[in-house]
C-alpha positions, 0 to 999 in steps of 0.5 A, a space after each residue: 460751556 461746550 456741549 456741542 463739539 464732537 471732541 475727545 477729552 485731551 486728557 486721554 491723549 498719550 503725549 509722553 508715549 507719542 513724544 517718544 515714538 515721534 523721536 524714534 521715528 525721526 531718528 530711525 527713519 529720518 529720510 523716509 518720514 521727512 520726505 514725500 511719502 507714497 500717495 497711497 500710504 506707507 506700505 507697512 501701515 497699509 499691511 498693518 491695517 489690512 491685517 487688522 480688518 481682515 477676518 474669517 469673512 473678508 480677506 484684505 491686502 494692501 491693495 484694499 487700503 488707502 491711508 488718508 489725512 484723517 477721516 474727513 479726507 476719506 469722505 472728500 475722496 468718496 465725493 471726488 470719485 463717485 459724485 457727479 454734480 447734482 447726483 443722488 446720495 442716499 444718506 443715513 438720517 440725521 446725517 453727519 455734518 462733516 459729510 454734508 460739508 464734504 459733498 456740498 460743492 457737488 450740490 447733490 440731491 439727498 434721499 434720507 433714510 433711517 436704517 430701521 427696516 421701515 423701507 425697502 433698501 433695494 428701492 432706497 439704494 437704487 439710482 444712488 451714486 452711493 449710500 452713506 451710513 454710520 452704523 456704530 453710534 451714528 453722529 449725531 443720533 448715537 444710534 447703533 444699527 442692529 445686525 439684521 439691518 446691517 445684513 439687509 443693507 449689505 444685501 441691497 448693496 450687492 443686489 443693486 450694485 450700489 457703493 455702500 460707504 461705512 463710516 466708522 469713527 466710533 467703532 471702538 467706543 462700545 460701553 456695553 455689549 460686544 461689537 457688532 460685525 462691520 458691513 465690510 465683514 458682512 459683505 465679505 461673507 455675502 461675497 463668499 470665498 475668494 481664495 487669496 484674492 483681495 476683497 472686491 465687494 461694494 462696501 467702502 469702509 472708512 476709519 480714523 485714529 482720531 478717537 482711538 489715539 489722538 485727532 492731531 495725528 490726522 491719520 485715517 484710512 479707506 478699505 475698499 475694492 482695489 479698483 476703488 482704491 486706485 481711483 481714490 489714489 488718483 483723486 488724492 494725488 491732486 488733493 494733498 499729494 500724500 499724507 504726512 510720512 512722519 505721522 504715518 510712521 508714528 501711527 504704525 509704531 503706535 499700532 505695533 506697540 499696542 498703544 490704542 489697546 492699552 488706552 481703550 479701557 481707560 477711555 471707555 471707563 471715562 466716557 461711560 461715566 460721562 454718558 451716565 452723568 449726562 443721561 442722569 442730568 437730562 432726567 433730573 432737569 429736562 425730562 419734561 421737555 425732551 426725550 432721548 435714548 441712552 446710547 450704548 457707545 459713541 460720543 453723543 446723546 440725541 434729544 428730541 423736543 416733546 413740544 413740536 413748537 420748540 425750535 432748537 436753533 432758537 434754543 442754541 442762541 438762548 443757551 449761549 446767553 446762559 453760557 452753554 452751547 449745543 448743536 441744533 438738529 437743523 445742521 444734520 438735516 439735509 433739508 434744513 427743516 428739522 428744528 426739533 432736536 439737539 445733539 449733546 456731546 458727553 466726552 469732552 467735559 467732566 461729569 460736574 461740568 456736564 451737570 452744570 451745562 444741563 442746568 444752564 440749558 434747562 434755564 434756556 429752555 424755560 426762558 424760551 418756553 416763556 416767550 
Protein backbone atom coordinates (compact mmCIF):
# COMPACT_ATOMS: atom_id res chain seq x y z
CA UNK A 1 0.00 0.00 0.00
CA UNK A 2 1.68 3.19 -1.21
CA UNK A 3 1.65 6.00 1.35
CA UNK A 4 5.03 7.21 0.09
CA UNK A 5 4.49 8.94 -3.25
CA UNK A 6 3.40 12.52 -3.78
CA UNK A 7 0.66 11.53 -6.18
CA UNK A 8 -2.75 13.03 -6.96
CA UNK A 9 -5.71 10.67 -7.18
CA UNK A 10 -6.09 9.65 -10.86
CA UNK A 11 -9.87 9.72 -10.35
CA UNK A 12 -9.61 13.53 -10.29
CA UNK A 13 -8.11 13.75 -13.78
CA UNK A 14 -10.62 15.36 -16.17
CA UNK A 15 -10.11 12.83 -18.94
CA UNK A 16 -13.26 13.55 -20.96
CA UNK A 17 -12.80 17.31 -20.87
CA UNK A 18 -9.14 17.04 -21.82
CA UNK A 19 -9.92 14.59 -24.62
CA UNK A 20 -12.33 17.12 -26.11
CA UNK A 21 -9.87 19.97 -25.68
CA UNK A 22 -7.05 17.94 -27.23
CA UNK A 23 -9.17 17.07 -30.26
CA UNK A 24 -10.05 20.71 -30.80
CA UNK A 25 -6.43 21.75 -30.29
CA UNK A 26 -5.23 19.44 -33.07
CA UNK A 27 -8.15 20.20 -35.35
CA UNK A 28 -8.02 23.99 -34.96
CA UNK A 29 -4.29 24.53 -34.39
CA UNK A 30 -2.70 21.55 -36.14
CA UNK A 31 0.38 23.14 -37.74
CA UNK A 32 1.21 24.99 -34.53
CA UNK A 33 0.75 22.18 -32.01
CA UNK A 34 2.34 19.43 -34.14
CA UNK A 35 5.46 21.41 -34.97
CA UNK A 36 8.26 22.83 -32.86
CA UNK A 37 7.12 25.43 -30.36
CA UNK A 38 8.91 28.55 -29.19
CA UNK A 39 11.62 27.95 -26.61
CA UNK A 40 10.06 30.39 -24.15
CA UNK A 41 6.55 29.04 -24.67
CA UNK A 42 3.31 29.79 -26.45
CA UNK A 43 2.88 33.60 -26.30
CA UNK A 44 -0.84 33.40 -25.48
CA UNK A 45 -0.12 30.97 -22.62
CA UNK A 46 2.61 33.24 -21.27
CA UNK A 47 0.19 36.17 -21.43
CA UNK A 48 -2.41 34.11 -19.57
CA UNK A 49 0.05 33.17 -16.83
CA UNK A 50 1.26 36.76 -16.54
CA UNK A 51 -2.32 37.93 -16.04
CA UNK A 52 -3.05 35.17 -13.53
CA UNK A 53 -0.14 36.02 -11.25
CA UNK A 54 -0.27 39.80 -11.56
CA UNK A 55 -1.95 41.62 -8.68
CA UNK A 56 -2.02 45.00 -6.99
CA UNK A 57 1.65 44.69 -6.05
CA UNK A 58 3.33 42.89 -8.94
CA UNK A 59 2.94 43.74 -12.63
CA UNK A 60 3.84 40.91 -15.00
CA UNK A 61 4.15 40.65 -18.76
CA UNK A 62 5.11 37.74 -20.99
CA UNK A 63 8.72 38.90 -20.53
CA UNK A 64 8.41 37.58 -16.97
CA UNK A 65 7.18 34.11 -17.97
CA UNK A 66 8.84 30.94 -19.23
CA UNK A 67 6.80 27.82 -19.91
CA UNK A 68 8.63 24.69 -18.76
CA UNK A 69 8.19 20.95 -19.16
CA UNK A 70 6.58 20.61 -15.73
CA UNK A 71 7.89 22.00 -12.47
CA UNK A 72 10.95 19.76 -12.35
CA UNK A 73 12.43 21.40 -15.44
CA UNK A 74 12.02 24.76 -13.73
CA UNK A 75 14.22 23.57 -10.85
CA UNK A 76 16.72 22.05 -13.28
CA UNK A 77 17.00 25.38 -15.10
CA UNK A 78 17.56 27.23 -11.82
CA UNK A 79 20.58 25.02 -11.29
CA UNK A 80 21.84 25.42 -14.85
CA UNK A 81 21.67 29.21 -14.66
CA UNK A 82 22.68 29.97 -11.09
CA UNK A 83 24.65 27.09 -9.62
CA UNK A 84 28.39 26.75 -9.94
CA UNK A 85 30.14 23.49 -8.98
CA UNK A 86 30.27 23.24 -5.17
CA UNK A 87 28.28 26.45 -4.89
CA UNK A 88 26.13 27.11 -1.84
CA UNK A 89 22.36 26.70 -1.71
CA UNK A 90 20.39 27.91 1.28
CA UNK A 91 17.52 25.41 1.38
CA UNK A 92 14.25 25.13 3.27
CA UNK A 93 14.72 22.12 5.56
CA UNK A 94 13.63 19.36 5.28
CA UNK A 95 14.14 19.71 1.53
CA UNK A 96 12.13 18.44 -1.43
CA UNK A 97 13.87 15.35 -2.81
CA UNK A 98 13.27 16.38 -6.43
CA UNK A 99 15.17 19.62 -5.88
CA UNK A 100 18.06 17.76 -4.23
CA UNK A 101 18.18 15.41 -7.22
CA UNK A 102 17.97 18.24 -9.76
CA UNK A 103 21.02 19.99 -8.33
CA UNK A 104 23.04 16.91 -7.35
CA UNK A 105 25.30 17.00 -10.47
CA UNK A 106 26.75 20.30 -9.23
CA UNK A 107 27.73 18.80 -5.86
CA UNK A 108 26.48 21.90 -4.03
CA UNK A 109 27.13 22.85 -0.44
CA UNK A 110 23.86 23.18 1.45
CA UNK A 111 23.03 25.56 4.23
CA UNK A 112 19.68 24.25 5.62
CA UNK A 113 17.29 26.69 7.29
CA UNK A 114 13.80 26.53 8.77
CA UNK A 115 11.65 29.60 7.96
CA UNK A 116 10.35 30.02 11.50
CA UNK A 117 12.17 33.17 12.60
CA UNK A 118 14.82 31.31 14.59
CA UNK A 119 17.67 32.70 12.48
CA UNK A 120 18.78 35.99 10.94
CA UNK A 121 17.81 35.60 7.28
CA UNK A 122 20.30 38.25 6.17
CA UNK A 123 23.10 36.06 7.48
CA UNK A 124 21.50 32.85 6.24
CA UNK A 125 21.00 34.20 2.71
CA UNK A 126 24.32 36.03 2.29
CA UNK A 127 26.80 34.13 0.13
CA UNK A 128 24.24 31.69 -1.27
CA UNK A 129 23.90 31.37 -5.02
CA UNK A 130 20.19 31.11 -4.36
CA UNK A 131 17.68 30.34 -1.60
CA UNK A 132 15.11 27.58 -2.10
CA UNK A 133 11.79 27.46 -0.25
CA UNK A 134 8.34 25.86 -0.54
CA UNK A 135 6.24 28.21 1.60
CA UNK A 136 2.86 26.59 0.89
CA UNK A 137 2.59 23.16 2.55
CA UNK A 138 6.20 22.25 2.04
CA UNK A 139 7.14 18.89 0.63
CA UNK A 140 7.86 16.93 2.80
CA UNK A 141 6.82 18.67 6.03
CA UNK A 142 3.41 20.00 4.97
CA UNK A 143 4.13 23.22 6.90
CA UNK A 144 2.73 26.62 5.92
CA UNK A 145 5.12 29.55 6.30
CA UNK A 146 3.34 32.46 7.97
CA UNK A 147 3.06 35.96 6.52
CA UNK A 148 5.62 37.55 8.84
CA UNK A 149 8.27 35.02 7.86
CA UNK A 150 7.41 35.45 4.19
CA UNK A 151 7.94 39.21 4.47
CA UNK A 152 11.20 38.72 6.34
CA UNK A 153 12.52 36.31 3.70
CA UNK A 154 11.62 38.71 0.91
CA UNK A 155 13.25 41.62 2.73
CA UNK A 156 16.44 39.59 3.18
CA UNK A 157 16.47 38.65 -0.51
CA UNK A 158 16.18 42.30 -1.52
CA UNK A 159 18.80 43.49 1.00
CA UNK A 160 21.36 40.78 0.19
CA UNK A 161 20.68 40.62 -3.55
CA UNK A 162 20.12 36.86 -3.32
CA UNK A 163 17.81 35.04 -5.71
CA UNK A 164 14.87 33.55 -3.81
CA UNK A 165 13.26 30.51 -5.45
CA UNK A 166 9.61 30.14 -4.44
CA UNK A 167 8.48 26.65 -5.44
CA UNK A 168 4.68 26.53 -5.29
CA UNK A 169 3.13 23.26 -6.53
CA UNK A 170 0.63 23.10 -3.63
CA UNK A 171 -0.63 26.71 -3.53
CA UNK A 172 -4.07 25.66 -4.73
CA UNK A 173 -4.52 23.02 -2.02
CA UNK A 174 -5.71 25.07 0.98
CA UNK A 175 -8.22 23.06 3.05
CA UNK A 176 -8.70 25.78 5.65
CA UNK A 177 -8.19 29.52 5.65
CA UNK A 178 -7.49 32.03 2.94
CA UNK A 179 -4.40 31.67 0.75
CA UNK A 180 -1.42 33.66 2.02
CA UNK A 181 0.37 36.12 -0.29
CA UNK A 182 3.04 34.75 -2.56
CA UNK A 183 6.64 35.79 -2.01
CA UNK A 184 6.44 37.10 -5.57
CA UNK A 185 3.64 39.49 -4.62
CA UNK A 186 5.38 40.57 -1.41
CA UNK A 187 8.52 41.25 -3.43
CA UNK A 188 6.52 43.42 -5.80
CA UNK A 189 5.12 45.29 -2.80
CA UNK A 190 8.63 45.72 -1.38
CA UNK A 191 9.91 46.94 -4.75
CA UNK A 192 7.22 49.61 -4.98
CA UNK A 193 5.44 51.07 -8.02
CA UNK A 194 7.22 50.50 -11.32
CA UNK A 195 4.65 51.95 -13.69
CA UNK A 196 4.09 49.71 -16.68
CA UNK A 197 7.50 48.09 -16.35
CA UNK A 198 7.62 44.33 -15.69
CA UNK A 199 8.66 42.87 -12.35
CA UNK A 200 12.44 42.89 -11.80
CA UNK A 201 12.82 41.66 -8.22
CA UNK A 202 14.81 38.71 -6.80
CA UNK A 203 11.98 36.14 -6.49
CA UNK A 204 11.93 33.25 -8.96
CA UNK A 205 8.45 31.76 -8.76
CA UNK A 206 7.81 28.24 -10.09
CA UNK A 207 4.49 26.45 -10.52
CA UNK A 208 2.81 23.58 -12.33
CA UNK A 209 -0.51 22.20 -13.57
CA UNK A 210 0.35 18.77 -12.16
CA UNK A 211 -1.65 19.22 -8.94
CA UNK A 212 -4.31 21.53 -10.42
CA UNK A 213 -5.31 19.50 -13.49
CA UNK A 214 -3.13 16.47 -14.33
CA UNK A 215 0.60 15.67 -14.12
CA UNK A 216 0.62 14.04 -17.56
CA UNK A 217 0.32 17.42 -19.24
CA UNK A 218 3.87 18.21 -18.06
CA UNK A 219 3.21 21.95 -18.01
CA UNK A 220 5.00 24.21 -15.57
CA UNK A 221 6.25 27.77 -15.49
CA UNK A 222 8.83 30.17 -14.14
CA UNK A 223 7.97 33.77 -13.31
CA UNK A 224 10.95 36.03 -12.72
CA UNK A 225 12.76 39.16 -13.81
CA UNK A 226 13.15 39.38 -17.61
CA UNK A 227 16.93 38.93 -17.43
CA UNK A 228 16.48 35.71 -15.46
CA UNK A 229 13.87 34.46 -17.93
CA UNK A 230 16.25 35.23 -20.82
CA UNK A 231 19.03 33.24 -19.16
CA UNK A 232 16.70 30.31 -18.55
CA UNK A 233 15.53 30.38 -22.17
CA UNK A 234 19.17 29.90 -23.25
CA UNK A 235 19.52 27.00 -20.82
CA UNK A 236 16.25 25.42 -21.94
CA UNK A 237 17.31 25.55 -25.58
CA UNK A 238 20.08 23.09 -24.79
CA UNK A 239 17.80 20.96 -22.64
CA UNK A 240 14.67 20.07 -24.61
CA UNK A 241 14.41 22.85 -27.24
CA UNK A 242 10.76 23.45 -26.37
CA UNK A 243 7.86 22.23 -24.29
CA UNK A 244 5.23 20.32 -26.26
CA UNK A 245 3.16 22.72 -28.34
CA UNK A 246 0.19 20.38 -28.05
CA UNK A 247 0.14 20.28 -24.26
CA UNK A 248 0.74 24.03 -24.10
CA UNK A 249 -2.32 24.64 -26.30
CA UNK A 250 -4.35 22.14 -24.23
CA UNK A 251 -3.27 23.95 -21.05
CA UNK A 252 -4.23 27.33 -22.50
CA UNK A 253 -7.65 26.12 -23.66
CA UNK A 254 -8.24 24.46 -20.28
CA UNK A 255 -7.41 27.73 -18.53
CA UNK A 256 -9.69 29.70 -20.83
CA UNK A 257 -12.50 27.24 -20.04
CA UNK A 258 -11.92 27.56 -16.27
CA UNK A 259 -11.29 23.82 -15.95
CA UNK A 260 -9.05 23.98 -12.87
CA UNK A 261 -11.47 26.30 -11.08
CA UNK A 262 -14.34 23.88 -11.70
CA UNK A 263 -12.25 20.94 -10.49
CA UNK A 264 -10.93 22.59 -7.36
CA UNK A 265 -13.96 22.28 -5.00
CA UNK A 266 -14.20 18.53 -5.58
CA UNK A 267 -10.45 18.03 -5.20
CA UNK A 268 -10.33 20.03 -1.97
CA UNK A 269 -13.27 18.14 -0.47
CA UNK A 270 -11.76 14.78 -1.46
CA UNK A 271 -8.29 15.52 -0.10
CA UNK A 272 -9.59 17.20 3.06
CA UNK A 273 -11.50 14.03 3.92
CA UNK A 274 -8.39 11.93 3.31
CA UNK A 275 -6.17 14.21 5.38
CA UNK A 276 -8.64 13.92 8.25
CA UNK A 277 -8.75 10.14 7.86
CA UNK A 278 -4.96 9.94 8.03
CA UNK A 279 -4.67 12.14 11.10
CA UNK A 280 -7.41 10.16 12.87
CA UNK A 281 -5.72 6.87 11.98
CA UNK A 282 -2.42 8.18 13.32
CA UNK A 283 -4.18 9.17 16.55
CA UNK A 284 -5.80 5.75 16.83
CA UNK A 285 -2.77 3.61 16.04
CA UNK A 286 0.53 5.52 16.25
CA UNK A 287 0.09 8.32 18.80
CA UNK A 288 2.39 6.56 21.27
CA UNK A 289 5.17 6.38 18.70
CA UNK A 290 4.96 9.60 16.63
CA UNK A 291 4.02 13.26 16.83
CA UNK A 292 2.69 15.29 13.90
CA UNK A 293 0.77 18.43 13.01
CA UNK A 294 -2.43 18.43 11.00
CA UNK A 295 -1.58 20.34 7.81
CA UNK A 296 -3.87 23.11 6.56
CA UNK A 297 -3.30 21.98 2.99
CA UNK A 298 -0.99 20.16 0.61
CA UNK A 299 -0.50 16.42 0.27
CA UNK A 300 1.59 15.25 3.22
CA UNK A 301 1.80 14.67 6.95
CA UNK A 302 5.25 14.76 8.55
CA UNK A 303 5.44 12.41 11.52
CA UNK A 304 8.36 12.56 13.96
CA UNK A 305 9.31 9.56 16.09
CA UNK A 306 9.05 10.03 19.85
CA UNK A 307 11.85 7.52 20.39
CA UNK A 308 15.14 9.03 19.13
CA UNK A 309 16.40 5.50 18.45
CA UNK A 310 13.59 4.65 16.03
CA UNK A 311 15.12 4.61 12.55
CA UNK A 312 12.58 5.30 9.79
CA UNK A 313 14.88 3.84 7.13
CA UNK A 314 14.57 0.54 9.00
CA UNK A 315 10.85 1.19 9.48
CA UNK A 316 10.41 1.54 5.72
CA UNK A 317 12.01 -1.87 5.16
CA UNK A 318 9.87 -3.57 7.82
CA UNK A 319 6.81 -1.72 6.55
CA UNK A 320 7.33 -3.16 3.08
CA UNK A 321 7.23 -6.61 4.65
CA UNK A 322 3.88 -5.65 6.18
CA UNK A 323 2.62 -4.37 2.83
CA UNK A 324 2.90 -0.59 3.35
CA UNK A 325 5.39 1.96 2.03
CA UNK A 326 6.34 5.31 3.60
CA UNK A 327 9.16 7.75 2.80
CA UNK A 328 11.86 8.06 5.48
CA UNK A 329 13.19 11.47 6.49
CA UNK A 330 16.76 10.71 5.45
CA UNK A 331 16.02 11.31 1.76
CA UNK A 332 14.85 14.87 2.52
CA UNK A 333 17.93 15.71 4.58
CA UNK A 334 20.82 17.06 2.52
CA UNK A 335 23.20 15.54 5.08
CA UNK A 336 21.36 12.19 5.13
CA UNK A 337 21.54 12.12 8.92
CA UNK A 338 17.87 12.58 9.85
CA UNK A 339 16.47 9.09 10.47
CA UNK A 340 13.75 10.03 12.94
CA UNK A 341 10.75 11.09 10.84
CA UNK A 342 8.66 10.04 7.86
CA UNK A 343 6.50 11.59 5.16
CA UNK A 344 3.03 10.12 4.62
CA UNK A 345 0.90 11.01 1.61
CA UNK A 346 -2.89 11.20 1.95
CA UNK A 347 -4.09 12.25 -1.52
CA UNK A 348 -3.62 9.03 -3.47
CA UNK A 349 -5.58 6.50 -1.40
CA UNK A 350 -9.16 6.27 -0.20
CA UNK A 351 -9.84 6.82 3.54
CA UNK A 352 -10.33 3.07 3.97
CA UNK A 353 -6.98 2.25 2.38
CA UNK A 354 -5.27 4.97 4.42
CA UNK A 355 -6.60 3.46 7.66
CA UNK A 356 -5.48 0.00 6.60
CA UNK A 357 -2.07 1.34 5.66
CA UNK A 358 -1.58 2.95 9.07
CA UNK A 359 -2.65 -0.27 10.81
CA UNK A 360 0.03 -2.10 8.83
CA UNK A 361 2.53 0.60 9.70
CA UNK A 362 1.66 0.24 13.38
CA UNK A 363 2.48 -3.48 13.11
CA UNK A 364 5.81 -2.59 11.53
CA UNK A 365 6.58 -0.16 14.35
CA UNK A 366 5.74 -2.83 16.92
CA UNK A 367 8.01 -5.34 15.19
CA UNK A 368 10.85 -2.86 14.91
CA UNK A 369 10.52 -1.78 18.55
CA UNK A 370 10.63 -5.36 19.78
CA UNK A 371 13.97 -6.10 18.15
